[in-house]
C-alpha positions in Angstrom: -8.8 10.7 -30.5 -6.3 11.3 -33.3 -7.8 13.3 -36.2 -6.6 13.0 -39.8 -7.6 11.8 -43.3 -6.5 9.1 -45.8 -3.0 7.8 -45.7 -1.8 10.4 -43.1 -4.4 9.1 -40.6 -3.4 5.5 -41.3 0.3 6.2 -40.9 -0.4 8.2 -37.8 -2.4 5.4 -36.2 0.3 2.8 -37.1 3.0 5.0 -35.6 1.0 5.5 -32.5 0.3 1.8 -32.1 4.0 1.0 -32.6 5.0 3.6 -30.0 2.4 2.3 -27.5 3.5 -1.3 -28.0 7.2 -0.3 -27.6 6.4 1.5 -24.3 4.3 -1.4 -23.0 7.1 -3.8 -23.8 9.6 -1.6 -22.0 7.4 -1.0 -18.9 6.3 -4.6 -18.4 9.9 -5.7 -17.8 11.1 -6.1 -14.2 13.1 -2.8 -14.5 10.0 -1.2 -16.0 8.1 -2.2 -12.9 10.7 -0.7 -10.6 10.6 2.5 -12.7 6.8 2.7 -12.6 6.8 2.3 -8.8 9.7 4.8 -8.4 7.7 7.4 -10.4 4.6 6.8 -8.3 6.3 6.8 -4.9 9.1 9.3 -5.4 6.6 12.0 -6.4 4.6 11.5 -3.3 5.5 13.1 0.0 2.1 12.5 1.6 -1.0 10.4 0.7 -4.6 10.4 1.9 -7.2 8.0 0.6 -10.3 6.1 1.6 -10.1 2.3 1.3 -12.3 -0.8 1.2 -10.7 -4.0 2.4 -11.9 -7.5 1.6 -10.3 -10.6 3.2 -10.7 -14.1 1.5 -9.6 -17.4 2.7 -7.5 -19.9 0.7 -10.7 -21.1 -0.9 -11.6 -17.6 -2.2 -14.5 -17.3 0.3 -15.0 -13.8 1.7 -14.5 -13.8 5.5 -14.3 -10.1 6.3 -15.1 -6.7 4.8 -14.1 -3.4 6.2 -13.4 0.2 5.3 -11.7 3.3 6.5 -9.1 6.0 5.7 -5.3 6.0 5.4 -2.8 8.8 5.7 0.9 8.5 4.9 3.8 10.9 5.3 7.0 9.7 3.8 9.4 8.4 5.0 8.0 6.0 7.5 4.9 7.7 9.0 1.4 6.4 8.4 -2.1 6.2 10.0 -4.6 3.5 9.0 -8.1 3.9 10.5 -10.6 1.2 10.2 -14.1 2.7 10.7 -16.4 -0.1 9.6 -17.5 -2.6 10.9 -15.2 -2.2 13.9 -13.0 0.7 15.0 -9.3 0.0 14.9 -6.4 2.4 14.4 -2.8 1.7 13.4 -0.3 4.6 13.7 3.4 4.8 13.1 5.9 7.6 13.6 8.6 5.6 11.8 10.0 4.1 15.0 7.0 2.8 16.9 3.7 1.3 15.8 0.5 1.8 17.9 -2.4 -0.5 17.4 -5.7 0.6 19.0 -8.6 -1.8 19.1 -11.7 0.1 20.4 -13.7 -3.1 21.0 -11.0 -4.7 23.1 -10.2 -1.3 24.7 -6.5 -2.1 24.2 -3.5 -0.3 22.8 -0.4 -2.3 21.8 2.9 -0.5 21.1 5.6 -2.2 19.1 8.9 -1.1 17.6 9.2 -1.1 13.8 11.5 -4.1 13.2 12.4 -6.5 10.5 9.0 -8.3 10.6 7.4 -5.0 9.5 9.8 -4.3 6.6 7.9 -6.4 4.1 4.4 -5.0 4.9 2.3 -2.9 2.5 2.3 0.1 4.9 6.1 0.1 4.7 6.0 -0.2 1.0 3.9 2.9 0.7 5.5 4.9 3.4 8.9 4.5 1.8 10.9 3.4 4.9 14.4 2.2 3.8 13.6 2.2 0.0 11.7 0.0 -2.4 14.6 -2.2 -3.6 16.0 -2.7 -0.1 12.8 -4.5 1.0 11.0 -5.8 -2.0 11.8 -7.8 -5.2 9.5 -7.6 -8.2 8.6 -11.0 -9.5 6.2 -10.2 -12.3 4.8 -7.1 -14.2 1.9 -7.0 -16.6 -0.4 -4.5 -18.4 -4.2 -5.2 -18.1 -5.9 -2.7 -20.4 -5.3 0.6 -18.6 -4.1 -1.1 -15.4 -0.5 -1.7 -14.6 -0.1 -4.6 -12.2 3.2 -5.4 -10.3 3.8 -8.4 -8.1 6.3 -8.0 -5.3 7.8 -10.4 -2.8 9.4 -9.2 0.5 13.1 -9.9 0.5 13.0 -10.8 4.2 10.3 -13.4 3.5 11.1 -15.4 6.6 10.1 -12.6 8.9 7.3 -11.1 6.9 3.6 -12.1 7.3 3.2 -11.8 3.5 4.6 -13.8 0.6 3.2 -11.7 -2.2 2.0 -8.1 -2.6 0.3 -7.0 -5.8 0.1 -3.3 -6.7 -2.3 -1.9 -9.2 -1.6 1.5 -10.8 -3.8 3.4 -13.3 -1.9 6.3 -14.9 0.1 7.8 -12.0 -2.5 6.8 -9.3 -2.5 3.8 -7.0 -5.9 2.2 -7.2 -5.5 -1.1 -5.4 -3.3 -3.6 -3.5 -3.7 -7.4 -3.0 -1.8 -9.1 -0.2 -1.3 -12.9 0.1 -0.1 -14.3 3.4 1.7 -17.6 4.0 -1.5 -19.5 4.6 -3.0 -18.4 1.2 -5.4 -15.8 2.7 -5.8 -12.8 0.4 -6.5 -9.3 1.5 -7.6 -6.9 -1.2 -7.5 -3.1 -0.8 -9.3 -0.7 -3.2 -8.5 3.0 -2.9 -10.8 5.9 -3.6 -10.6 9.7 -3.0 -6.9 9.4 -3.5 -5.1 12.7 -2.7 -1.5 13.4 -3.7 0.6 15.5 -1.3 -2.1 16.9 1.0 -0.8 18.9 4.0 -0.6 16.5 7.0 0.7 17.5 10.4 3.3 15.3 12.2 0.9 15.1 15.1 -1.3 12.8 13.0 1.4 10.1 13.3 1.8 10.0 17.1 -1.0 8.2 18.9 -2.3 9.3 22.3 -4.1 6.3 23.9 -7.5 7.0 25.3 -7.9 6.9 29.1 -8.9 3.6 30.9 -7.6 1.3 28.1 -5.2 -1.6 28.6 -1.7 -0.7 27.4 0.7 -3.3 26.2 3.9 -1.5 25.5 6.4 -3.9 24.0 9.0 -1.1 23.8 9.0 -0.8 27.6 6.5 -2.6 29.9 2.8 -3.3 30.1 0.4 -1.2 32.1 -2.8 0.7 32.1 -3.3 4.3 30.9 -4.8 6.5 33.6 
């Protein structure tokens, strides 16, 4: 709260309002959106957070709710672990992506290719840069929330047509992903930690024994 009396207080409040308005006008431009994301992402080497994920169909009906934890080590490394209601783990070392489905007892390994460049994980992990893979379409301020709409530049090969990022202060608080069928996946982040120490071993996945292995980088088989 700004403290003051009489005209000095009024002048101070007017100046503050004009300054805030000018900053909002600057930041809610497309370039302001890039600058906001640059400040957020460029100051982050590692990220750890809990997340809640809600999936809605194109009629806004909830069809799935899950939760888990993510870890990111820039550039290119990430680990997304779904813990409820079903166990699933996605791990990337920047070159390969492991997808482990505990219920199916299956691990799939893919190379990181063009189809993955427009994904939210790639946006956060910083592989190849923000401007190389995404174009900001719209920026707006909602009270204390800064909301940025991005579209993957390689739209034809991406699963998503729109990614919405919500930032409060210098903290990422949510993402919303719209796929080509109109299905929306919303992510809310809590317990957000900036630059925790994360070992590289967290981003290489060792498949459990006796699971089916589909290795699209080499050949399919079974882990013994």
